[in-house]
PDB file of N, CA, C and O in Angstrom:
ATOM      1  N   ASP A   1      14.568 -54.228 260.087  1.00  0.00           N
ATOM      2  CA  ASP A   1      14.025 -54.910 259.437  1.00  0.00           C
ATOM      3  C   ASP A   1      12.915 -54.994 258.604  1.00  0.00           C
ATOM      4  O   ASP A   1      12.375 -56.098 258.673  1.00  0.00           O
ATOM      5  N   GLU A   2      12.260 -54.019 257.654  1.00  0.00           N
ATOM      6  CA  GLU A   2      10.855 -53.933 257.210  1.00  0.00           C
ATOM      7  C   GLU A   2      10.098 -55.740 256.787  1.00  0.00           C
ATOM      8  O   GLU A   2       9.009 -56.312 256.835  1.00  0.00           O
ATOM      9  N   GLY A   3      11.708 -56.063 256.336  1.00  0.00           N
ATOM     10  CA  GLY A   3      10.924 -57.398 255.382  1.00  0.00           C
ATOM     11  C   GLY A   3      11.116 -58.355 255.894  1.00  0.00           C
ATOM     12  O   GLY A   3      10.834 -59.406 255.320  1.00  0.00           O
ATOM     13  N   ARG A   4      11.997 -58.348 257.932  1.00  0.00           N
ATOM     14  CA  ARG A   4      10.756 -59.640 257.934  1.00  0.00           C
ATOM     15  C   ARG A   4       9.364 -59.659 258.888  1.00  0.00           C
ATOM     16  O   ARG A   4       8.854 -60.708 259.280  1.00  0.00           O
ATOM     17  N   ASN A   5       8.824 -58.273 259.200  1.00  0.00           N
ATOM     18  CA  ASN A   5       7.444 -58.050 259.648  1.00  0.00           C
ATOM     19  C   ASN A   5       6.361 -58.588 258.308  1.00  0.00           C
ATOM     20  O   ASN A   5       5.191 -58.834 258.598  1.00  0.00           O
ATOM     21  N   ARG A   6       6.711 -58.703 257.238  1.00  0.00           N
ATOM     22  CA  ARG A   6       5.885 -58.854 256.788  1.00  0.00           C
ATOM     23  C   ARG A   6       5.019 -60.680 256.723  1.00  0.00           C
ATOM     24  O   ARG A   6       5.432 -61.751 257.167  1.00  0.00           O
ATOM     25  N   LEU A   7       3.805 -60.359 256.019  1.00  0.00           N
ATOM     26  CA  LEU A   7       2.520 -61.595 256.255  1.00  0.00           C
ATOM     27  C   LEU A   7       4.066 -62.866 255.350  1.00  0.00           C
ATOM     28  O   LEU A   7       4.901 -62.764 254.452  1.00  0.00           O
ATOM     29  N   ARG A   8       3.659 -63.782 256.238  1.00  0.00           N
ATOM     30  CA  ARG A   8       4.085 -65.116 255.721  1.00  0.00           C
ATOM     31  C   ARG A   8       2.844 -65.908 255.283  1.00  0.00           C
ATOM     32  O   ARG A   8       2.013 -66.311 256.097  1.00  0.00           O
ATOM     33  N   ILE A   9       2.737 -66.158 253.661  1.00  0.00           N
ATOM     34  CA  ILE A   9       2.201 -67.155 253.884  1.00  0.00           C
ATOM     35  C   ILE A   9       2.078 -68.654 253.793  1.00  0.00           C
ATOM     36  O   ILE A   9       2.814 -69.390 253.136  1.00  0.00           O
ATOM     37  N   PRO A  10       0.533 -69.191 254.920  1.00  0.00           N
ATOM     38  CA  PRO A  10       1.025 -70.580 254.981  1.00  0.00           C
ATOM     39  C   PRO A  10       1.357 -71.187 253.246  1.00  0.00           C
ATOM     40  O   PRO A  10       1.090 -70.931 252.072  1.00  0.00           O
ATOM     41  N   MET A  11       2.393 -72.489 254.414  1.00  0.00           N
ATOM     42  CA  MET A  11       2.671 -73.994 253.132  1.00  0.00           C
ATOM     43  C   MET A  11       2.071 -75.321 253.447  1.00  0.00           C
ATOM     44  O   MET A  11       2.330 -76.009 254.435  1.00  0.00           O
ATOM     45  N   THR A  12       1.391 -75.544 252.664  1.00  0.00           N
ATOM     46  CA  THR A  12       1.274 -77.042 252.717  1.00  0.00           C
ATOM     47  C   THR A  12       2.930 -78.076 252.399  1.00  0.00           C
ATOM     48  O   THR A  12       3.744 -78.226 251.488  1.00  0.00           O
ATOM     49  N   LEU A  13       2.702 -78.560 253.762  1.00  0.00           N
ATOM     50  CA  LEU A  13       3.687 -79.687 253.608  1.00  0.00           C
ATOM     51  C   LEU A  13       3.665 -80.884 253.073  1.00  0.00           C
ATOM     52  O   LEU A  13       2.613 -81.496 253.258  1.00  0.00           O
ATOM     53  N   PRO A  14       4.753 -81.601 252.270  1.00  0.00           N
ATOM     54  CA  PRO A  14       4.670 -82.732 251.839  1.00  0.00           C
ATOM     55  C   PRO A  14       4.017 -83.428 252.608  1.00  0.00           C
ATOM     56  O   PRO A  14       4.042 -83.147 253.807  1.00  0.00           O
ATOM     57  N   GLU A  15       3.209 -84.588 252.110  1.00  0.00           N
ATOM     58  CA  GLU A  15       2.823 -85.642 253.058  1.00  0.00           C
ATOM     59  C   GLU A  15       3.707 -86.375 254.055  1.00  0.00           C
ATOM     60  O   GLU A  15       3.162 -86.447 255.156  1.00  0.00           O
ATOM     61  N   PRO A  16       4.983 -86.976 253.995  1.00  0.00           N
ATOM     62  CA  PRO A  16       5.605 -87.004 255.044  1.00  0.00           C
ATOM     63  C   PRO A  16       5.806 -86.638 255.629  1.00  0.00           C
ATOM     64  O   PRO A  16       5.950 -87.242 256.691  1.00  0.00           O
ATOM     65  N   MET A  17       6.032 -85.222 255.535  1.00  0.00           N
ATOM     66  CA  MET A  17       6.860 -84.376 256.526  1.00  0.00           C
ATOM     67  C   MET A  17       5.133 -83.971 257.328  1.00  0.00           C
ATOM     68  O   MET A  17       5.164 -84.403 258.480  1.00  0.00           O
ATOM     69  N   MET A  18       4.309 -83.571 257.140  1.00  0.00           N
ATOM     70  CA  MET A  18       2.958 -83.666 257.657  1.00  0.00           C
ATOM     71  C   MET A  18       3.330 -83.116 259.438  1.00  0.00           C
ATOM     72  O   MET A  18       4.071 -83.973 259.919  1.00  0.00           O
ATOM     73  N   SER A  19       3.187 -82.569 259.947  1.00  0.00           N
ATOM     74  CA  SER A  19       2.963 -83.585 261.562  1.00  0.00           C
ATOM     75  C   SER A  19       1.334 -83.998 262.001  1.00  0.00           C
ATOM     76  O   SER A  19       0.312 -83.711 261.379  1.00  0.00           O
ATOM     77  N   THR A  20       1.476 -84.842 263.412  1.00  0.00           N
ATOM     78  CA  THR A  20       0.235 -85.096 263.364  1.00  0.00           C
ATOM     79  C   THR A  20      -1.251 -84.112 263.982  1.00  0.00           C
ATOM     80  O   THR A  20      -2.393 -84.508 264.217  1.00  0.00           O
ATOM     81  N   ASP A  21      -0.629 -82.695 264.105  1.00  0.00           N
ATOM     82  CA  ASP A  21      -1.939 -81.875 264.094  1.00  0.00           C
ATOM     83  C   ASP A  21      -2.895 -82.193 262.883  1.00  0.00           C
ATOM     84  O   ASP A  21      -2.416 -82.668 261.854  1.00  0.00           O
ATOM     85  N   SER A  22      -3.988 -81.983 262.975  1.00  0.00           N
ATOM     86  CA  SER A  22      -5.451 -81.704 262.233  1.00  0.00           C
ATOM     87  C   SER A  22      -5.077 -80.996 261.021  1.00  0.00           C
ATOM     88  O   SER A  22      -5.494 -81.285 259.900  1.00  0.00           O
ATOM     89  N   SER A  23      -4.196 -79.967 261.322  1.00  0.00           N
ATOM     90  CA  SER A  23      -4.422 -79.233 259.949  1.00  0.00           C
ATOM     91  C   SER A  23      -2.592 -79.371 259.266  1.00  0.00           C
ATOM     92  O   SER A  23      -1.485 -79.314 259.802  1.00  0.00           O
ATOM     93  N   PRO A  24      -2.967 -79.525 258.177  1.00  0.00           N
ATOM     94  CA  PRO A  24      -1.773 -79.254 256.934  1.00  0.00           C
ATOM     95  C   PRO A  24      -0.920 -78.263 257.229  1.00  0.00           C
ATOM     96  O   PRO A  24       0.299 -78.419 257.296  1.00  0.00           O
ATOM     97  N   VAL A  25      -1.350 -77.496 257.366  1.00  0.00           N
ATOM     98  CA  VAL A  25      -0.843 -75.531 257.345  1.00  0.00           C
ATOM     99  C   VAL A  25       0.020 -75.589 258.839  1.00  0.00           C
ATOM    100  O   VAL A  25      -0.184 -75.703 260.048  1.00  0.00           O
ATOM    101  N   GLN A  26       1.317 -75.397 257.679  1.00  0.00           N
ATOM    102  CA  GLN A  26       2.328 -74.986 258.909  1.00  0.00           C
ATOM    103  C   GLN A  26       2.807 -73.523 258.253  1.00  0.00           C
ATOM    104  O   GLN A  26       3.100 -73.350 257.070  1.00  0.00           O
ATOM    105  N   THR A  27       2.817 -72.407 259.419  1.00  0.00           N
ATOM    106  CA  THR A  27       2.781 -71.153 259.261  1.00  0.00           C
ATOM    107  C   THR A  27       4.611 -71.080 259.579  1.00  0.00           C
ATOM    108  O   THR A  27       5.151 -72.086 260.040  1.00  0.00           O
ATOM    109  N   TYR A  28       5.531 -69.689 259.254  1.00  0.00           N
ATOM    110  CA  TYR A  28       6.638 -69.518 260.095  1.00  0.00           C
ATOM    111  C   TYR A  28       6.693 -68.728 261.025  1.00  0.00           C
ATOM    112  O   TYR A  28       7.776 -68.249 261.360  1.00  0.00           O
ATOM    113  N   LEU A  29       5.650 -68.443 261.592  1.00  0.00           N
ATOM    114  CA  LEU A  29       5.322 -67.262 262.711  1.00  0.00           C
ATOM    115  C   LEU A  29       5.214 -67.979 264.138  1.00  0.00           C
ATOM    116  O   LEU A  29       5.126 -67.287 265.152  1.00  0.00           O
ATOM    117  N   LEU A  30       5.221 -69.412 264.203  1.00  0.00           N
ATOM    118  CA  LEU A  30       5.078 -70.361 265.076  1.00  0.00           C
ATOM    119  C   LEU A  30       6.536 -69.939 266.035  1.00  0.00           C
ATOM    120  O   LEU A  30       7.737 -69.863 265.777  1.00  0.00           O
ATOM    121  N   SER A  31       5.810 -69.756 267.074  1.00  0.00           N
ATOM    122  CA  SER A  31       7.753 -69.998 268.315  1.00  0.00           C
ATOM    123  C   SER A  31       7.653 -70.874 268.978  1.00  0.00           C
ATOM    124  O   SER A  31       6.781 -70.869 269.848  1.00  0.00           O
ATOM    125  N   PRO A  32       8.603 -72.075 268.797  1.00  0.00           N
ATOM    126  CA  PRO A  32       9.788 -72.804 269.618  1.00  0.00           C
ATOM    127  C   PRO A  32       9.006 -73.649 270.692  1.00  0.00           C
ATOM    128  O   PRO A  32       8.600 -72.764 271.446  1.00  0.00           O
ATOM    129  N   ASP A  33       8.744 -74.349 270.988  1.00  0.00           N
ATOM    130  CA  ASP A  33       8.272 -74.608 272.393  1.00  0.00           C
ATOM    131  C   ASP A  33       9.471 -74.667 273.874  1.00  0.00           C
ATOM    132  O   ASP A  33      10.679 -74.763 273.660  1.00  0.00           O
ATOM    133  N   ILE A  34       9.160 -74.627 274.671  1.00  0.00           N
ATOM    134  CA  ILE A  34      10.319 -73.739 275.491  1.00  0.00           C
ATOM    135  C   ILE A  34      10.097 -75.255 276.574  1.00  0.00           C
ATOM    136  O   ILE A  34       9.002 -75.028 277.089  1.00  0.00           O
ATOM    137  N   ASP A  35      10.397 -76.081 276.912  1.00  0.00           N
ATOM    138  CA  ASP A  35      10.649 -76.676 278.202  1.00  0.00           C
ATOM    139  C   ASP A  35      11.126 -76.222 279.623  1.00  0.00           C
ATOM    140  O   ASP A  35      12.282 -76.142 280.038  1.00  0.00           O
ATOM    141  N   VAL A  36      10.668 -76.114 279.873  1.00  0.00           N
ATOM    142  CA  VAL A  36      10.787 -75.315 281.290  1.00  0.00           C
ATOM    143  C   VAL A  36      11.345 -75.802 282.495  1.00  0.00           C
ATOM    144  O   VAL A  36      11.891 -75.294 283.474  1.00  0.00           O
ATOM    145  N   HIS A  37      11.015 -77.043 282.091  1.00  0.00           N
ATOM    146  CA  HIS A  37      11.931 -78.287 283.061  1.00  0.00           C
ATOM    147  C   HIS A  37      12.964 -78.143 282.368  1.00  0.00           C
ATOM    148  O   HIS A  37      13.753 -77.958 283.295  1.00  0.00           O
ATOM    149  N   ASP A  38      13.629 -78.078 281.386  1.00  0.00           N
ATOM    150  CA  ASP A  38      15.087 -77.934 280.934  1.00  0.00           C
ATOM    151  C   ASP A  38      15.831 -77.038 282.213  1.00  0.00           C
ATOM    152  O   ASP A  38      15.395 -76.050 282.802  1.00  0.00           O
ATOM    153  N   SER A  39      17.335 -77.904 282.432  1.00  0.00           N
ATOM    154  CA  SER A  39      18.087 -77.325 283.667  1.00  0.00           C
ATOM    155  C   SER A  39      18.752 -76.219 283.146  1.00  0.00           C
ATOM    156  O   SER A  39      19.278 -75.332 283.817  1.00  0.00           O
ATOM    157  N   SER A  40      18.709 -76.306 281.748  1.00  0.00           N
ATOM    158  CA  SER A  40      19.438 -74.480 281.769  1.00  0.00           C
ATOM    159  C   SER A  40      18.155 -73.350 281.511  1.00  0.00           C
ATOM    160  O   SER A  40      18.226 -72.387 280.748  1.00  0.00           O
ATOM    161  N   PHE A  41      17.148 -73.674 282.226  1.00  0.00           N
ATOM    162  CA  PHE A  41      15.563 -72.763 282.058  1.00  0.00           C
ATOM    163  C   PHE A  41      16.385 -72.280 283.506  1.00  0.00           C
ATOM    164  O   PHE A  41      16.931 -72.976 284.362  1.00  0.00           O
ATOM    165  N   ASN A  42      16.216 -70.677 283.388  1.00  0.00           N
ATOM    166  CA  ASN A  42      16.550 -70.076 284.836  1.00  0.00           C
ATOM    167  C   ASN A  42      15.665 -69.230 285.455  1.00  0.00           C
ATOM    168  O   ASN A  42      14.501 -69.519 285.178  1.00  0.00           O
ATOM    169  N   ARG A  43      15.788 -68.290 286.194  1.00  0.00           N
ATOM    170  CA  ARG A  43      15.398 -66.721 286.388  1.00  0.00           C
ATOM    171  C   ARG A  43      15.565 -65.804 285.645  1.00  0.00           C
ATOM    172  O   ARG A  43      14.663 -65.007 285.385  1.00  0.00           O
ATOM    173  N   ASP A  44      16.842 -65.727 285.118  1.00  0.00           N
ATOM    174  CA  ASP A  44      17.081 -64.509 283.761  1.00  0.00           C
ATOM    175  C   ASP A  44      16.946 -65.369 283.135  1.00  0.00           C
ATOM    176  O   ASP A  44      16.141 -65.782 283.970  1.00  0.00           O
ATOM    177  N   GLY A  45      16.942 -66.351 282.191  1.00  0.00           N
ATOM    178  CA  GLY A  45      16.408 -66.577 280.804  1.00  0.00           C
ATOM    179  C   GLY A  45      14.757 -66.568 281.260  1.00  0.00           C
ATOM    180  O   GLY A  45      13.931 -66.006 280.541  1.00  0.00           O
ATOM    181  N   GLY A  46      14.495 -67.028 282.120  1.00  0.00           N
ATOM    182  CA  GLY A  46      12.479 -66.778 282.179  1.00  0.00           C
ATOM    183  C   GLY A  46      12.385 -64.688 281.921  1.00  0.00           C
ATOM    184  O   GLY A  46      11.426 -64.178 281.342  1.00  0.00           O
ATOM    185  N   PHE A  47      12.885 -64.331 282.161  1.00  0.00           N
ATOM    186  CA  PHE A  47      13.027 -62.952 282.263  1.00  0.00           C
ATOM    187  C   PHE A  47      12.935 -62.764 280.562  1.00  0.00           C
ATOM    188  O   PHE A  47      12.029 -62.272 279.889  1.00  0.00           O
ATOM    189  N   TYR A  48      14.424 -63.439 280.088  1.00  0.00           N
ATOM    190  CA  TYR A  48      14.702 -63.091 279.039  1.00  0.00           C
ATOM    191  C   TYR A  48      13.245 -63.237 277.944  1.00  0.00           C
ATOM    192  O   TYR A  48      12.815 -62.521 277.040  1.00  0.00           O
ATOM    193  N   LEU A  49      12.751 -64.622 278.596  1.00  0.00           N
ATOM    194  CA  LEU A  49      12.075 -65.133 277.599  1.00  0.00           C
ATOM    195  C   LEU A  49      10.620 -64.331 277.317  1.00  0.00           C
ATOM    196  O   LEU A  49      10.131 -64.257 276.190  1.00  0.00           O
ATOM    197  N   LEU A  50       9.941 -63.679 278.645  1.00  0.00           N
ATOM    198  CA  LEU A  50       9.196 -62.672 278.705  1.00  0.00           C
ATOM    199  C   LEU A  50      10.095 -61.547 277.878  1.00  0.00           C
ATOM    200  O   LEU A  50       9.954 -60.652 278.712  1.00  0.00           O
ATOM    201  N   ARG A  51      10.631 -61.148 277.206  1.00  0.00           N
ATOM    202  CA  ARG A  51      10.815 -59.927 276.702  1.00  0.00           C
ATOM    203  C   ARG A  51      11.233 -59.932 275.138  1.00  0.00           C
ATOM    204  O   ARG A  51      11.364 -59.130 274.214  1.00  0.00           O
ATOM    205  N   LYS A  52      11.373 -61.407 275.415  1.00  0.00           N
ATOM    206  CA  LYS A  52      10.853 -62.011 273.604  1.00  0.00           C
ATOM    207  C   LYS A  52       9.326 -62.540 273.410  1.00  0.00           C
ATOM    208  O   LYS A  52       8.836 -62.928 272.350  1.00  0.00           O
ATOM    209  N   ASP A  53       8.990 -62.501 274.079  1.00  0.00           N
ATOM    210  CA  ASP A  53       7.376 -62.217 274.043  1.00  0.00           C
ATOM    211  C   ASP A  53       7.085 -61.200 273.422  1.00  0.00           C
ATOM    212  O   ASP A  53       6.699 -61.043 272.264  1.00  0.00           O
ATOM    213  N   SER A  54       7.333 -60.330 274.433  1.00  0.00           N
ATOM    214  CA  SER A  54       6.863 -59.176 274.422  1.00  0.00           C
ATOM    215  C   SER A  54       7.422 -58.668 273.259  1.00  0.00           C
ATOM    216  O   SER A  54       7.001 -57.516 273.156  1.00  0.00           O
ATOM    217  N   GLU A  55       7.790 -58.801 272.794  1.00  0.00           N
ATOM    218  CA  GLU A  55       8.966 -59.090 271.372  1.00  0.00           C
ATOM    219  C   GLU A  55       7.362 -59.087 269.786  1.00  0.00           C
ATOM    220  O   GLU A  55       6.748 -58.375 268.991  1.00  0.00           O
ATOM    221  N   ARG A  56       7.518 -60.408 270.288  1.00  0.00           N
ATOM    222  CA  ARG A  56       6.960 -61.550 269.333  1.00  0.00           C
ATOM    223  C   ARG A  56       4.759 -60.611 269.194  1.00  0.00           C
ATOM    224  O   ARG A  56       4.014 -60.093 268.362  1.00  0.00           O
ATOM    225  N   ARG A  57       4.794 -61.006 270.683  1.00  0.00           N
ATOM    226  CA  ARG A  57       3.389 -59.380 271.077  1.00  0.00           C
ATOM    227  C   ARG A  57       3.770 -58.837 269.416  1.00  0.00           C
ATOM    228  O   ARG A  57       3.593 -59.303 268.291  1.00  0.00           O
ATOM    229  N   GLN A  58       4.511 -57.344 270.100  1.00  0.00           N
ATOM    230  CA  GLN A  58       4.571 -56.186 269.225  1.00  0.00           C
ATOM    231  C   GLN A  58       4.592 -56.377 267.648  1.00  0.00           C
ATOM    232  O   GLN A  58       3.862 -55.749 266.881  1.00  0.00           O
ATOM    233  N   THR A  59       5.810 -57.613 267.156  1.00  0.00           N
ATOM    234  CA  THR A  59       5.720 -57.882 266.187  1.00  0.00           C
ATOM    235  C   THR A  59       4.178 -58.223 265.394  1.00  0.00           C
ATOM    236  O   THR A  59       4.027 -58.030 264.187  1.00  0.00           O
ATOM    237  N   LEU A  60       3.257 -58.674 266.154  1.00  0.00           N
ATOM    238  CA  LEU A  60       2.185 -60.095 265.800  1.00  0.00           C
ATOM    239  C   LEU A  60       1.566 -58.383 265.470  1.00  0.00           C
ATOM    240  O   LEU A  60       1.179 -58.378 264.302  1.00  0.00           O
ATOM    241  N   VAL A  61       1.435 -57.478 265.889  1.00  0.00           N
ATOM    242  CA  VAL A  61       0.785 -56.502 266.475  1.00  0.00           C
ATOM    243  C   VAL A  61       0.493 -55.172 264.701  1.00  0.00           C
ATOM    244  O   VAL A  61      -0.381 -54.565 264.082  1.00  0.00           O
ATOM    245  N   HIS A  62       1.997 -55.464 264.721  1.00  0.00           N
ATOM    246  CA  HIS A  62       2.629 -54.761 263.755  1.00  0.00           C
ATOM    247  C   HIS A  62       2.154 -55.073 262.005  1.00  0.00           C
ATOM    248  O   HIS A  62       2.243 -54.216 261.125  1.00  0.00           O
ATOM    249  N   ILE A  63       1.522 -56.856 261.738  1.00  0.00           N
ATOM    250  CA  ILE A  63       1.936 -57.635 261.108  1.00  0.00           C
ATOM    251  C   ILE A  63       0.640 -57.057 260.990  1.00  0.00           C
ATOM    252  O   ILE A  63       0.454 -56.209 260.117  1.00  0.00           O
ATOM    253  N   LEU A  64      -0.472 -57.477 261.914  1.00  0.00           N
ATOM    254  CA  LEU A  64      -2.073 -57.666 261.288  1.00  0.00           C
ATOM    255  C   LEU A  64      -2.570 -56.416 261.426  1.00  0.00           C
ATOM    256  O   LEU A  64      -3.709 -56.511 260.968  1.00  0.00           O
ATOM    257  N   GLU A  65      -2.354 -54.982 261.884  1.00  0.00           N
ATOM    258  CA  GLU A  65      -2.140 -53.769 261.179  1.00  0.00           C
ATOM    259  C   GLU A  65      -1.700 -53.538 260.100  1.00  0.00           C
ATOM    260  O   GLU A  65      -2.392 -52.874 259.329  1.00  0.00           O
ATOM    261  N   GLN A  66      -0.306 -54.045 259.660  1.00  0.00           N
ATOM    262  CA  GLN A  66      -0.218 -53.994 257.983  1.00  0.00           C
ATOM    263  C   GLN A  66      -1.095 -54.343 257.563  1.00  0.00           C
ATOM    264  O   GLN A  66      -1.999 -53.580 257.223  1.00  0.00           O
ATOM    265  N   ASP A  67      -1.164 -56.032 257.391  1.00  0.00           N
ATOM    266  CA  ASP A  67      -1.398 -56.537 256.640  1.00  0.00           C
ATOM    267  C   ASP A  67      -2.784 -56.985 256.989  1.00  0.00           C
ATOM    268  O   ASP A  67      -3.080 -58.112 256.592  1.00  0.00           O
ATOM    269  N   SER A  68      -3.765 -56.258 257.713  1.00  0.00           N
ATOM    270  CA  SER A  68      -5.536 -57.227 257.681  1.00  0.00           C
ATOM    271  C   SER A  68      -5.966 -57.433 256.840  1.00  0.00           C
ATOM    272  O   SER A  68      -6.734 -58.394 256.867  1.00  0.00           O
ATOM    273  N   GLN A  69      -5.865 -57.030 256.115  1.00  0.00           N
ATOM    274  CA  GLN A  69      -7.092 -56.792 254.786  1.00  0.00           C
ATOM    275  C   GLN A  69      -6.376 -57.974 254.045  1.00  0.00           C
ATOM    276  O   GLN A  69      -7.153 -58.908 253.844  1.00  0.00           O
ATOM    277  N   LYS A  70      -5.315 -58.148 253.663  1.00  0.00           N
ATOM    278  CA  LYS A  70      -4.829 -59.181 253.073  1.00  0.00           C
ATOM    279  C   LYS A  70      -4.864 -60.272 253.910  1.00  0.00           C
ATOM    280  O   LYS A  70      -5.053 -61.281 253.230  1.00  0.00           O
ATOM    281  N   ILE A  71      -4.725 -60.625 255.567  1.00  0.00           N
ATOM    282  CA  ILE A  71      -4.829 -61.970 255.822  1.00  0.00           C
ATOM    283  C   ILE A  71      -6.367 -62.523 255.747  1.00  0.00           C
ATOM    284  O   ILE A  71      -6.786 -63.613 255.358  1.00  0.00           O
ATOM    285  N   CYS A  72      -7.201 -61.141 256.366  1.00  0.00           N
ATOM    286  CA  CYS A  72      -8.599 -61.529 255.653  1.00  0.00           C
ATOM    287  C   CYS A  72      -8.735 -61.985 254.568  1.00  0.00           C
ATOM    288  O   CYS A  72      -9.401 -63.020 254.528  1.00  0.00           O
ATOM    289  N   THR A  73      -8.437 -61.688 253.844  1.00  0.00           N
ATOM    290  CA  THR A  73      -9.048 -62.638 252.620  1.00  0.00           C
ATOM    291  C   THR A  73      -8.085 -63.653 252.278  1.00  0.00           C
ATOM    292  O   THR A  73      -8.541 -64.299 251.334  1.00  0.00           O
ATOM    293  N   ILE A  74      -7.099 -64.022 252.584  1.00  0.00           N
ATOM    294  CA  ILE A  74      -6.919 -65.135 252.223  1.00  0.00           C
ATOM    295  C   ILE A  74      -7.588 -66.278 253.516  1.00  0.00           C
ATOM    296  O   ILE A  74      -7.885 -67.464 253.368  1.00  0.00           O
ATOM    297  N   TRP A  75      -7.667 -65.534 254.609  1.00  0.00           N
ATOM    298  CA  TRP A  75      -8.797 -66.911 255.398  1.00  0.00           C
ATOM    299  C   TRP A  75      -9.948 -67.129 255.168  1.00  0.00           C
ATOM    300  O   TRP A  75     -10.589 -68.128 255.492  1.00  0.00           O
ATOM    301  N   LEU A  76     -10.598 -65.440 254.106  1.00  0.00           N
ATOM    302  CA  LEU A  76     -12.008 -65.698 253.959  1.00  0.00           C
ATOM    303  C   LEU A  76     -12.059 -67.282 252.909  1.00  0.00           C
ATOM    304  O   LEU A  76     -12.852 -68.206 253.093  1.00  0.00           O
ATOM    305  N   ASP A  77     -10.600 -67.201 251.441  1.00  0.00           N
ATOM    306  CA  ASP A  77     -10.684 -67.855 250.392  1.00  0.00           C
ATOM    307  C   ASP A  77     -10.369 -68.989 250.995  1.00  0.00           C
ATOM    308  O   ASP A  77     -10.553 -70.005 250.325  1.00  0.00           O
ATOM    309  N   MET A  78      -9.901 -69.127 252.179  1.00  0.00           N
ATOM    310  CA  MET A  78      -9.680 -71.129 252.578  1.00  0.00           C
ATOM    311  C   MET A  78     -10.851 -71.549 253.476  1.00  0.00           C
ATOM    312  O   MET A  78     -11.097 -72.637 253.995  1.00  0.00           O
ATOM    313  N   LEU A  79     -11.511 -70.362 253.513  1.00  0.00           N
ATOM    314  CA  LEU A  79     -12.964 -70.725 254.730  1.00  0.00           C
ATOM    315  C   LEU A  79     -13.992 -71.046 253.336  1.00  0.00           C
ATOM    316  O   LEU A  79     -14.955 -71.812 253.342  1.00  0.00           O
ATOM    317  N   HIS A  80     -13.525 -70.280 252.228  1.00  0.00           N
ATOM    318  CA  HIS A  80     -15.194 -71.024 251.126  1.00  0.00           C
ATOM    319  C   HIS A  80     -14.133 -72.276 250.369  1.00  0.00           C
ATOM    320  O   HIS A  80     -14.536 -73.363 249.957  1.00  0.00           O
ATOM    321  N   ARG A  81     -13.177 -71.943 250.341  1.00  0.00           N
ATOM    322  CA  ARG A  81     -12.099 -73.596 249.758  1.00  0.00           C
ATOM    323  C   ARG A  81     -12.708 -74.642 250.384  1.00  0.00           C
ATOM    324  O   ARG A  81     -13.244 -75.610 249.843  1.00  0.00           O
ATOM    325  N   ASP A  82     -12.577 -74.343 251.860  1.00  0.00           N
ATOM    326  CA  ASP A  82     -12.940 -75.419 252.897  1.00  0.00           C
ATOM    327  C   ASP A  82     -14.166 -76.059 252.940  1.00  0.00           C
ATOM    328  O   ASP A  82     -14.217 -77.269 253.157  1.00  0.00           O
ATOM    329  N   ALA A  83     -15.579 -75.113 252.683  1.00  0.00           N
ATOM    330  CA  ALA A  83     -16.529 -75.292 252.797  1.00  0.00           C
ATOM    331  C   ALA A  83     -17.041 -75.773 251.404  1.00  0.00           C
ATOM    332  O   ALA A  83     -18.093 -76.272 251.004  1.00  0.00           O
ATOM    333  N   THR A  84     -16.179 -75.511 250.988  1.00  0.00           N
ATOM    334  CA  THR A  84     -16.566 -76.523 248.833  1.00  0.00           C
ATOM    335  C   THR A  84     -16.153 -77.851 249.231  1.00  0.00           C
ATOM    336  O   THR A  84     -16.994 -78.726 249.436  1.00  0.00           O
ATOM    337  N   MET A  85     -14.826 -78.072 249.362  1.00  0.00           N
ATOM    338  CA  MET A  85     -14.381 -79.468 249.772  1.00  0.00           C
ATOM    339  C   MET A  85     -15.383 -80.358 251.029  1.00  0.00           C
ATOM    340  O   MET A  85     -15.389 -81.583 251.146  1.00  0.00           O
ATOM    341  N   SER A  86     -15.949 -79.668 251.633  1.00  0.00           N
ATOM    342  CA  SER A  86     -16.663 -80.653 253.065  1.00  0.00           C
ATOM    343  C   SER A  86     -18.077 -80.539 252.699  1.00  0.00           C
ATOM    344  O   SER A  86     -18.795 -81.231 253.420  1.00  0.00           O
ATOM    345  N   ASN A  87     -18.766 -79.795 251.688  1.00  0.00           N
ATOM    346  CA  ASN A  87     -20.028 -79.659 251.066  1.00  0.00           C
ATOM    347  C   ASN A  87     -20.110 -79.300 249.487  1.00  0.00           C
ATOM    348  O   ASN A  87     -20.825 -78.405 249.036  1.00  0.00           O
ATOM    349  N   PRO A  88     -19.050 -80.354 248.523  1.00  0.00           N
ATOM    350  CA  PRO A  88     -19.461 -79.703 246.808  1.00  0.00           C
ATOM    351  C   PRO A  88     -20.828 -79.998 246.191  1.00  0.00           C
ATOM    352  O   PRO A  88     -21.103 -79.575 245.068  1.00  0.00           O
TER     353      PRO A  88
END
């Protein structure tokens, strides 16, 4: 599926939904946290997670290669905006 490997632009969440992290920007490419102490986590599950991690890395490499110019442009724009907000 070609569409799912596209760059997803970060979105700013409304104030009540923001996490306690220092940045209000959330992305859709974050992997969920996994509780390895959970009783459902077993050796087979661990191997499954490794395979999924390798798939995530492969997808990330593909996205970075395909959309590197767009990613750099967005990051640079955000840096300029943040610098302007910090030092008006």
